[in-house]
C-alpha positions in Angstrom: 0.0 -0.1 0.0 1.2 3.4 -0.8 1.2 6.1 1.8 1.7 9.0 -0.9 -0.9 10.9 -2.6 -0.6 11.4 -6.5 1.4 14.1 -8.1 -0.1 17.4 -9.2 -0.1 17.9 -12.7 1.7 21.2 -14.6 -1.0 23.5 -15.9 -1.4 23.4 -19.5 0.4 26.7 -21.7 -2.4 29.1 -23.4 0.3 30.3 -26.3 3.2 29.1 -28.0 5.5 31.4 -26.6 4.1 30.7 -23.2 4.6 26.9 -23.9 8.3 27.6 -24.7 8.9 29.7 -21.7 6.8 27.2 -19.2 8.8 24.1 -20.9 12.4 25.9 -20.2 11.3 26.7 -16.5 9.7 23.4 -15.8 12.6 21.0 -17.3 14.7 21.6 -14.1 12.1 21.2 -11.9 10.7 18.1 -13.4 14.0 16.5 -13.5 14.4 17.2 -9.8 11.0 15.7 -9.1 11.6 12.7 -11.0 14.9 12.2 -9.3 13.3 12.6 -5.6 10.5 10.2 -6.5 12.5 7.5 -8.0 14.6 7.7 -4.7 11.5 7.0 -2.6 11.1 3.4 -4.1 7.8 2.8 -2.5 6.8 -0.2 -4.7 7.7 -3.3 -3.1 8.8 -5.1 -5.9 10.7 -2.3 -7.6 12.8 -1.1 -4.8 14.9 2.1 -5.4 18.4 1.4 -6.5 20.9 0.9 -3.7 23.5 3.7 -3.2 26.7 3.5 -5.0 28.6 3.4 -1.7 27.7 2.7 1.9 28.9 4.6 5.1 31.6 3.6 7.1 32.8 4.3 10.8 34.5 8.0 10.7 32.5 9.4 8.1 34.5 8.0 5.4 32.4 5.6 2.6 33.4 2.3 1.3 32.4 0.7 -1.9 29.3 -1.3 -2.1 29.9 -4.7 -3.2 29.7 -5.2 -7.2 26.8 -6.8 -8.9 27.2 -10.5 -9.2 29.5 -10.7 -6.2 27.3 -13.2 -4.7 26.9 -15.5 -7.6 26.7 -19.1 -6.2 25.4 -18.2 -2.8 22.1 -18.9 -1.6 20.1 -17.0 1.0 16.8 -18.2 2.3 14.2 -15.3 3.6 11.3 -16.4 5.8 8.5 -13.6 6.1 7.3 -14.0 9.6 3.7 -15.3 9.8 0.9 -15.3 7.4 -2.1 -12.7 6.8 -4.1 -15.8 6.6 -3.5 -17.3 9.9 -6.0 -15.2 11.6 -8.7 -17.6 9.4 -7.1 -20.8 10.2 -6.2 -20.9 14.1 -7.0 -24.6 14.3 -4.3 -25.6 11.8 -1.4 -22.9 13.3 -2.1 -24.2 16.9 -1.2 -27.5 16.3 1.9 -28.3 18.2 5.2 -29.1 16.4 8.6 -30.6 17.5 11.1 -28.0 18.1 13.8 -30.4 19.1 13.6 -29.4 23.0 9.9 -29.4 23.4 6.8 -28.6 21.5 5.3 -25.4 20.0 2.3 -24.0 18.1 2.9 -24.6 14.4 2.9 -20.7 13.9 0.9 -17.8 15.3 -0.8 -14.8 14.0 1.9 -12.3 14.6 0.9 -8.8 15.8 -0.5 -5.6 14.3 -0.3 -1.8 14.8 -3.3 -0.4 16.6 -4.7 0.8 13.3 -4.7 -2.6 12.0 -1.5 -2.8 9.8 -0.5 -6.4 10.2 2.9 -7.8 10.9 2.5 -10.6 8.0 1.9 -7.7 5.6 5.0 -5.7 6.7 7.4 -9.0 6.6 6.4 -10.0 3.2 6.9 -6.4 1.9 10.3 -6.2 3.6 11.1 -9.8 2.0 10.3 -8.7 -1.5 12.6 -5.8 -1.2 15.1 -7.6 0.2 15.2 -10.3 -2.6 15.4 -7.8 -5.2 18.6 -6.1 -3.7 20.1 -9.5 -2.9 19.4 -10.9 -6.7 21.1 -7.8 -7.8 24.0 -9.1 -6.0 24.0 -12.2 -7.9 22.7 -14.3 -5.0 19.9 -17.2 -5.2 17.2 -16.1 -3.2 14.4 -18.5 -1.8 11.4 -17.3 0.4 9.6 -19.9 2.6 6.4 -18.4 1.6 5.2 -15.8 -0.8 1.8 -14.9 0.2 0.8 -17.9 -2.0 -0.4 -20.1 1.3 -3.8 -19.9 3.2 -1.7 -20.2 6.3 1.8 -21.0 7.6 4.1 -22.6 7.1 4.7 -24.0 10.3 8.0 -23.2 12.1 9.5 -26.5 11.5 8.9 -26.6 7.9 10.5 -23.0 7.7 13.7 -24.0 8.9 13.6 -27.1 6.9 12.9 -25.0 3.6 16.6 -23.3 4.6 18.3 -26.6 5.3 17.0 -28.4 2.1 18.2 -25.2 0.1 21.9 -25.5 1.8 21.6 -21.9 2.4 24.5 -19.8 3.1 22.7 -17.4 5.3 19.0 -17.4 6.4 16.9 -14.9 8.1 13.3 -14.6 9.7 11.8 -11.1 9.4 9.4 -9.9 12.2 8.1 -6.8 14.0 7.5 -7.1 17.6 4.1 -6.4 19.5 5.6 -4.9 22.8 4.1 -2.0 24.8 4.0 1.8 23.8 7.4 3.2 24.9 9.5 0.2 24.0 10.9 0.7 20.9 14.1 -0.2 18.8 15.2 -3.6 17.1 16.8 -6.7 18.1 18.4 -9.5 16.3 17.8 -13.1 17.7 20.7 -15.6 17.4 20.4 -19.5 18.4 21.7 -20.8 21.5 23.1 -24.2 22.0 20.6 -26.8 21.4 20.9 -30.3 21.4 17.8 -32.5 21.8 15.5 -34.4 19.8 15.8 -33.6 16.1 17.5 -30.3 16.8 21.5 -29.8 17.2 22.2 -26.1 16.8 25.9 -26.5 17.9 27.6 -25.9 14.3 25.4 -23.2 13.5 25.6 -21.1 16.8 29.1 -19.4 15.7 28.4 -18.3 12.5 25.0 -17.2 13.3 26.3 -15.0 15.7 28.5 -13.4 13.2 25.6 -13.2 10.9 23.5 -11.3 13.5 26.1 -8.9 14.4 26.5 -7.8 10.6 22.9 -7.5 10.3 22.6 -5.5 13.3 25.3 -3.2 12.3 24.0 -2.8 8.6 20.4 -2.4 9.9 21.2 0.4 12.5 23.4 2.5 10.0 20.8 2.3 7.1 17.6 3.0 9.2 18.9 5.3 12.2 16.7 2.7 14.4 17.9 2.2 17.6 19.0 -1.1 19.7 15.9 -2.2 21.6 15.5 -0.4 24.8 13.7 -3.4 26.3 15.6 -6.7 25.6 19.4 -7.1 24.7 20.5 -4.9 27.6 21.0 -2.0 25.0 23.1 -4.3 22.8 20.1 -5.1 20.2 21.4 -8.9 20.5 19.1 -11.7 21.8 20.1 -15.2 22.2 17.0 -17.6 22.5 16.3 -21.4 22.5 12.9 -21.8 22.4 12.2 -20.8 18.7 11.6 -23.6 16.2 12.7 -21.7 13.3 16.3 -21.3 14.9 16.7 -24.8 16.8 15.8 -26.8 13.8 18.1 -24.9 11.2 21.1 -26.4 10.0 22.4 -23.1 8.3 23.4 -20.0 9.6 20.1 -18.0 10.7 18.9 -15.2 12.7 15.5 -13.4 13.4 15.1 -9.6 13.3 12.6 -8.0 15.1 12.5 -4.7 13.0 10.8 -2.8 15.7 7.6 -2.5 17.7 4.6 -2.3 16.0 2.5 -0.9 19.2 4.8 2.2 19.9 4.0 5.4 18.0 7.7 6.1 17.0 8.1 2.7 15.4 5.1 2.3 14.0 5.5 5.5 11.8 8.8 4.0 10.4 7.3 0.4 9.9 4.4 1.7 8.0 6.7 3.9 5.6 7.5 2.4 2.1 10.5 4.5 1.6 11.7 3.4 5.5 11.1 -0.3 4.7 13.5 0.3 1.7 16.1 1.4 4.1 15.5 -1.5 6.4 15.8 -3.9 3.5 19.2 -1.9 2.4 20.7 -2.4 6.0 19.6 -6.1 6.4 21.0 -7.0 2.8 24.4 -5.1 3.5 24.7 -7.2 6.5 24.3 -10.5 4.8 26.6 -9.4 2.2 29.2 -8.8 4.5 28.6 -12.1 6.5 29.0 -14.0 3.1 32.1 -12.0 2.0 33.5 -13.1 4.9 32.5 -16.8 5.6 
């Protein structure tokens, strides 16, 4: 959904001389206006072109990765939840094995007070992120693309990444905490060795992936680290999430902000800001893949 109104049309000239003068005056303005509009990139499947350089510490700027630099790499993006889960509560409440216990197949996810659902946010962000990574030459797979009535379950989401032999996997989310709790955090897998889960081989690589994603996201969006989880570091470790417990490839979750906090909602519901979020996550993944 676009949150911008239509552009105003320029008035028609009344004479040939007026046409010449008006055209000459409007050309620079039109060019600038087109450039500004292009930079917004509010279409989810046609994101704005990524900048040619990315900011580096100390105010300097380092070159962005060249196109095709991720050739041969596989990234799996997991858009959290599904807008259809609300109509399929029996299915998503079914318990699935997550290695060290059982949890619901999936949940409905949260939403803003105005009704903008987390599942819609995550799918839009996934489309933007996919476009950026594919531009770098990566093979990108989504766990779902809005083409399912509900789900998939958390164990299937993990299995999709495993089957793809992903070099990196990321699950996109937004939190539903209280007003005043704002900021983002990245969730990394803890060591789990129980049942069908064994995260021990991926704990280290996932921590590196999480650190890169957190750094890229914060730099691109300006979003602060969570002020209610992670003790100000923006990093959280959990052992109760099936999507992480059952993964055999480096994987993290990112909670991009709080959908119940006024300040965060203003960002999460903005198309241009979601493009910045996708850019930051992309830069983090690219950095990880280049170093792994």
